Residue, then its C-alpha position, 0 to 999 in steps of 0.5 A: m864644780p871641780a872634778d872628784v878625780l883628774f887625769t892629765g899627762g898622758a894620751v887617752f885612747t877612747g875605745t876606737g882609733e888613734p889615742l888623743s893627745g894633749h886631753a885631760v879626763a874629768v871624773a865626778d861622782g862615778r862618771i866623766v864630766a869631761i875631756v878637755p884640752e890640757s890648757d883648760a883641765a886647771g879650771l876642773v880642779g877644786e880643794g878636794t880634786d884627784v889630780v892623778r899625773l899620768g907621767g906619759a902612761l896611756l888612759s884607756p877604758g877598762f878592759q872587758d873580757a868577752h869570754v872567761h870562767p873565772i869562777g872555775a879559774g878562781v877555784e882552780l888557783l885555790q885547788c892543785n894548780l897545776t897551770e905553773a908547770a913546765d913540762a909532764e916532770g913538773a905537772v906531777a911533782a906539782v899533784a905530789a907536793y899539793a897531796e903531801a900538803n893536803r893530807d886529809e883531802p879525800w880527793i886530788l882535785g884542780g887542772g891546768w896541765s899542758m896537752d903538749h907536756f905528754p906524748g899525745g897529748a894525753p897524760v897516763r894513770g901510771l903517772l899519778d899512780a906513782v905519787v898519789p896510788d889510793r886517793p882519787v886524782l882528777l885534773l882537767s887540762r889548760d883547755h879544760h877540754s880534757t880530764w886526767a884521772n888516776s887508778a883510783a878515780i877510774r876505778l871509783a867510777g866503775i869505768d873500764a874496758s866495757t865503757p863505751d865512748p860517750a856520743d860527746g866524748r872519747i876516752e884514750r885506751e891502752p892496747d886492751g881497751t882499759p881506760a889509759g887516763t885522759f878523758h876528752e870532752g863528755a868523757g869527763g862527765l862519766f866521774d860525775e857520779v862520784r867526783p865531789a861536789t864544789s862547795e858553795d863558799l869555795g865557789y864564792a871564794g873562787l869567784l873573789r879571788a878571780q875577780d882580784e886578779l881579772i882587775a889587776l889586769g885592768i878588768t872592769g867587766w866580763q861576760d862569764a862563758l859558763v854559768g851554769t852545770g855543763f862542764s864536769g866539776v863547775p859550780e852553778g854560777l848564779p847563786l855565786y853571783l847573786r850571793a856577791l851582789g847581796e854581800g857588796t862584793l861584786r865591782v865588777h859588771v858581768v853578764g852571764a851566759q846561762w849554759w845550754e844543756r844538750t841532753r835537753g832541748i828546747e824547753q830550755v828557751a823558756e826557763m832561761a828567759a825566766r831566769r833572765d827575767e828573775v835577775a833584770s828584776i833586781d835592777s843592780g846594773r852589775l849582773s845580767l844573765a841575758s846570754t846562753k852558752i851553746m858549745v858547737d863543737g870541741v877543740a882541734e887538738n883532741q880532734t874534737a873540733a867540727m871540720l869540714t875536711p877530716y883529721r890526719d893521722v901521724h902518718g899524714h893520712d886521712t881519717h874517717n874522722h871530722g870532730l863533733s858536732f854536739v848539737d845536730p845542725e838542724r836542732l841547732r838552728e831551731y834552738v836559735v831561732a827560739l832563743d833569738a826571738a825570746g831576746l836572748q843573745v847566743h854565745f858560740h864555741a865555734l872552733g872548727d870551720r864546720a862548727v863556725r859554717e853550723a853556727l852561722d847557718a843557725l843565726e841566718a836561720a833566726r834572720d828569715a824567722n825573726g828580722a834583724t834583732d839586737g841580739r848581739h849574737h857572738l861566735a867565740h874561738l874561730q880557730i879555722v873559719e873557711e874564707a867563704e864565712t868570714a863576709r857572712f858576719a857582717g850581714l847577719g850581725a854576728v861578732a867575731n869573739l877573738q882569743a888572741l892569745w892562741a893566734c901564734h905558733e907554740d907547742q900546742i899549735d904546732e905539735l897537736t894541731l898543725p900535723f893532723l889537719q889538711d895542707g892550707a889549714e896553717a893559713r886559716q888559722y884564726p883568720f882576724g885580719d879577713l874578718v876585719r876586712d870583711g866588716a865583721r864587729l870584733a869582741a875579745g876574751s881570754d878563755w881563763p883558765v885556759s890561758s892567761a888572762d892578761p889583755m895585753d898579752a893577746i893584744h900583742i899577739a892580735v897585733n904581731r902574730v908572734a910570741p915575745g922572744r920568739d923569731d916564728e913566722p907569723l901564724g897565719g901570714e902578715r895579712q892576718r895581724l891586727d893594728l894596735a887601734t883594733a886589737m885595744a877597741a876589742y878588748t873595751s868597746g868591743t866587748a861593751y857593745v857584745n854585753h849591751r854596756d855600750h851605753d855607759t861603758g868600753s869608750i871615753r866619753e862624757g856620761y859614761l862610767a869612769n871605769l878605766v885603767v892606766l897603762d904604762p909605757d903606752p903602748f902605742g908609743l912601743p914598737v909592736e914588738e915590745i907591746h906586751r912591756s905595757t902593763v896595768v898601773s892601776t884600775w879604777i872602777e866608777g871612779e874609785p882605785v880598784y887596783s894600784r901596781t904600787t899597793 
């Protein structure tokens, strides 16, 4: 039978190992039907075959993002978007321009500001008051762990010097206790009663905008790391995905991680299992709700990541602050045992070394109680992992979910994180190499809109541990670098495994869905310091072109 599409003239990365050379890939009825030597390819060409001549480009399985927030990212692109601001002045100017262009909006909402653009990582209300004095402004930071508010928003929420810090957050304050303008972690929730909800139509438009952005980066599937209302201002995700499914606009496959509400308890397990089963009954093949997102801790730059050793102050002295465990470790073990027994995957946010230990302890408790299961539980971020913990991943079947774009020297880590950690902490930043040597499975994601969603940017840093155009020493040293094939596998077959989609995606194999991406130049043919030059030429889903750089 002739192929519908034949890819020829380039190397083929199958999802693991070094690429095949001298082979062609045939697609029919949305699936890969043959991988043959180029000399045999002519026999698969018929009158209607679309012959895609790669011209030396690389054919790869479509990328899959293991940790992304597409709805929030898309909505941010449609609101006051600060991601392009190069400094504090640029961020304020962007707010002013947006407010001027949207005079009828009662609130200015959006996000994307960078902590390293502001002293101490904490912008003040006065900067916003100067350009928007008469309307409330509320803007999420780039990493979505802090909120910047103007005086109008703070007054409307009834927050003042007497307002205590919530258990899972912190308010930046002026000397007299007055809120200064930045609210970290759960403190952002103090605005929930007054913040306008994101409409379903805006959330839906955001989802579709994000899908377009991700497909253009070669991403054909993802795990949405927050389906629920856990973070302030994030629209309820499930109705939006179900709407896209019903209207035929969901082109990718998605695993939704249901948000674990840390103010509630174990009763959520039954509720989550019921929602999972309800979505599974639709049997679309594009949407699953079989994962649960638990935030174990915060982030290092605002000193809420849970650490085994105390943070230091600006003078280099130890403080009493070890960060925050958002869920009591004993309760965490109880919840994870129950989730694992119910067949729900656990997707941990675990950034500090104490949080990683607490997550692994919970998985160990689940293994002891339930035996080995097919949960494919995974720990995302893993900024600081104690050396003794990396070996535990393989034994517990825990997957290391890497956000590799962060694993290099840049202003936020160099100015807001490393100076406040103990000596020796730099060597333990994002220890990808140690995880591989200890046998851990890898998946990869972006955490977009916290950072770029481009897999090739992240893969470049996973291999180099240095950002393009910089001459820094590799963060964590040479031993934490990954080879290119391992980094590519994490973003393809590795995430397919986490998403329980390794039976038909993430690899170029006969019978698998033809979810593919073409990369040019072939990254395997580039010097490692130039991997970032490789970009997406085209993206294919079930054998159909859904993005082309030329169009």
